[in-house]
N, C-alpha and C positions, 0 to 999 in steps of 0.2 A: 624178431618181436612183432606181434603183429600191429599195426597203428588204430586209431581211434575210430576211424571211418569203417575200416576192416569188423571190429569188434560190435557197430553198431549194427550192419549189416547182419552175422552172427547173430546177434541179441533178437533183433526182431523177425528174421529170416528162417534161423532155426529154430528160434525156443518160443517162440510165438503159438505154439500151439500147448506147451504148458505153461504160458504164459496168462494165457486167454481162460484156461482151468483153475488157476492161483487168481485171477483175477476174480470167477466168481466165487472160489474161498473168502477173500479178503473183503467182497461187498456181508457176505453172509459175519466173517468176524468182526466187522464193523458196528453192523448195524446190535450184534449181542455185546459188545466192549461198551456201546454208549447206553443200553437199556443196561447190563448188570451198572455200570459207573453211577446213573441218577438214582438207582435205589440204593448203591454205596454211599452217595454223597449223602442222599435224606438221613439216614442210619447216624451218619460221623455225625452231621449239623445238630440230628436231637440228642445224641452221648453229648456231645459240645456243649451244647446249650444248658443240658442240666447239669453240667460240670462247673460252668461258669457260673452257677447261681448257688449250687448249693458246694459247694468243697474250695481248695486254693488255686489261684492260680496255676501252681509248681504242678499239680495235679493234671490237671487241665493242658499244662504245655506238655506235659508226658505223653499224654493223649494224644494228641495232633501230631505228635513226632512218630511215634506205632505207628496210627492212621494213615500217615505218607508213605510210613515203610511200609505196611499193608498194600497200600494202590501199589506201587511198584510191584511188590512180586503179584499182586491179583490181573494184572495187565499182564504181565512174562508170561504167567500160567495160561491165559484166557488166549494167546497166538501165540502157547510154545509148537503147538503142532504145524500152524501155517510157516512160521519162523524155519523150522526146522526141512520143511517143504521146498521152500522158500530155496536157501540154502544149499538144499540135495540138487534142484534141479535147478537154480539160474546162475547163483555164484560160481559153485563147482566146475557146473559148465565152457564158463565164460574165462575161468582160470586155466581150465588146460588148453581154449583154446588159443588164450597168450600164449601158452608156452606148453609142451606135452611133460619136460622134466618138472613142473612146479608139483608139488604137494600141499593138497588144502587140507587140513585139520580142523572146523568150525568150533571145537570144543577147545584147544587148545590154544595157548599162547606166547610170546619170546620171554623167555627164566625170565626170572625175577636179577638173579646174575649178572646179566648182559645189559638190563636193563640201568646195574648199579652200579658197574664196570662202566658206560658211558660216561659216569659223572655229569650230565649233565642238569639233575635237580639235586646233586648231592648223594651221600653214601646213607642216610637212616631214610628206608622206605619201610614202613610197617607194613601194607596189605598192597598184593597186586594181582590184579584180575585182566582178566581179558578174555579174547575171544578170537575166530574168523585168521586162525594160523597158517601161515605159507612159507614154505620155502624147495628152494632149490638154485639153480646154476640159470644163469642169462647171460649166453657167450662166453660160458665156462669159469664164470664167478658168480661164488656163492653170496645167497641173498636171500632174510630170512625178514617177514613184516608182519605184524598182527595188530590189533583193534588192543590197547592197554590201558587199565584205568589204574594209577598209584597216589596211594593216602600215606599220611602221617598221622600218628599218634600220638593228641596233650591231655595230660589230665592235670588239670587245676588245685591249686589248695584244701580242695574238700574231696580231692577225689574221683573226681568225676571225668568220665571220658567224652573227648569232641574226637574229630576225625579231619582235618586239613584233606581237601584233596590236592596233588601236587600235578599230578597229570591225567589227561585224558583226549586220547588220538589216538595217530597211527605208530609206530615204532618200526625201525627199519634198519636192518644190520644190514654190512655190505663187508667182503674184503676190499682193502683197498692196495691198493700196486708201490707199498712201501712199510717195512715194518719203522713205529718210531719208535725215539728212544726216552720221547717225554707224552704231555700231551698236548694237543691246542683245543680249543672252547670255542664255538663260533655262537652268540646269541643272539636277539633279537636287541636291538638298542631302543630298553624300551626308557630308559633317563636321561639318555639326552633328548627325546619327543616332551618327554611329560616335564622336565626343569633347564631345559635349555642346555648350550656349551656350555658356561661354569661350571654351576651345581652337576650339571648331568655329567659333564668329564670327573669331574673332581668323585663322585659316584664309582664313574666305573672306576678311575685309578684306587680309588680304595678296595675295591669286591676282590680282597685276597684271596678269596677259598678257590677260584679256578686259578690264581697262577696269575705273572704278570701282564698287564696288560700289552695290546701291542695291536700301534698306532700304524695302520696300512695308505697304500698311496692312492688307490682309487675310493672317489670323496661318494661317490653314490652310496657303495658298500662299505663305505663309516657312517653313512644315514640311516640304512637298514640293520647294519649288524656291531657287534661289539667280541671285538677275539680275545682272548687269554691262554697264554699259553706259557709251558716250564723251560719254554726254549723259543727265542727272540729269534735264533736263524731258522732252527727246525721249521716257524708257524709260516715263517715266510717261503722257504722253499716249499712248503705243503701249499700254502695259498697262492697260489699263481697268477697275474690276472687273468688268466684262462680261466683259471676253477673258480676266483670270485667272481668273474660274469656269469658262470655256470649256474654258483650258489643263487645269484640275485634272481637266471632266469627262471631258477627251478622255484626258489620264492613267487615270485608274479603267476606260476602257475598255479600253484596249490591256494594263493589269494589267505592264507593262512599264516600266524605264526610258528617257525620253524626254527628247529637249535639242533647243530651239527657237533660233533667232534670226532676229532682223529685221536682213536690211540689203539696202542696193539697193534699197528696191523689191518685196523679196521677201520669203517664210517659210519658212523652211528647219527640219524636223522629221527629227529620226532617233531612229528606235525600235529599242533595245536587244536582240534576240529573240533572237543567239548561237545561229541557224541559219539554215538559206536556208527560206524561207517556203512556197514554191511547188513544190517538188520532189515529184514521188510517191512515196509511203509503200509502200514492199514488206514491211515487217513488219506491217501492220496493212490492214485491208479499206477498199477505195476505197467500201463499202457502207455504213462504220460511221457513224453519224448524228455521234458527235464529230468523224470525220477530216473529214466532208464542212463541216462547221460553221466549223474551223480555216481551211481555206482561203476558205468565202464570206466571215466573216467580216472575217482581215486583209484581203480585197480591199475590202469594202466599208469598212473604218474608213479605207486609205489613197486614197482617192476621195472618202468624204464630210468628208475633212480640211474641204473647202470647207464646205460647210454646216455643221459640225461648229463651226466660227470663223465660220460666217458672213463670210466671205469674198466671196459675190454682194452684199451690202449696203455700199454706198460711203460707209460712216461719215465717210472725208475727200475730200478730194477729190485727184487725183493735183498732187505742186507739180512 
């Protein structure tokens, strides 16, 4: 797999002519978005003021929610052609440069079934959306990933619906060199960080929906993660000292919360970016080094899971 420095050279040396064309397109789109946005906001403000003075607050609230939804749709519509060109001319070549066997489908995403099978966010998911789907093999290990947005629906006593965001970020699935009889789930240790050792430990122990709490020997790992499993012995067999250190290193590289599960011979990783990682930047230049590195490092991180966690080394035989 190509290194980050090799991909950076490819981005600036091989893709630069396309970047210059897209940069001119971006500036025109940015100006258009700002001009239309100002007119749109003034229009919304005038209607909101009228509703505030003449009708109920419930109708005003409904209008503001509707206006917000229209804002997102309008922005997506204005940048649609630019976004398609960016993915076709920049993201797709970058993925191919990482590995020729990788297939990129910008409008597809990992299946809802795979997301639910990970058991990282429960089994009740009412809506899943996503894009930027990549599938292939790295060192002969199957891997797939995409941006994913998962939600749950709630209905109150009056029949009103609301949606709760469950996950927004990068979701990765790869084969793991062992078939598991049970499930082992590794979550960010937010309870202990927020409530301290005593209360946090109690909350961890009583979170039985994921299985039994598994205490690991690695102190640093215990500070960052909490482990649940249906099989204590199997959990320690999977999470060797080397594997725990690899997961710690992976978390440091992402700088975002990560969720991991080992189920059915697969490893599932969810990285909570809270944004769509491969969308074209309209308000920042594509020629900026920082912007370029965000795309390159995210792609390299997602594909590099095979090497980072040494999944290409058959430490265990498949059962």
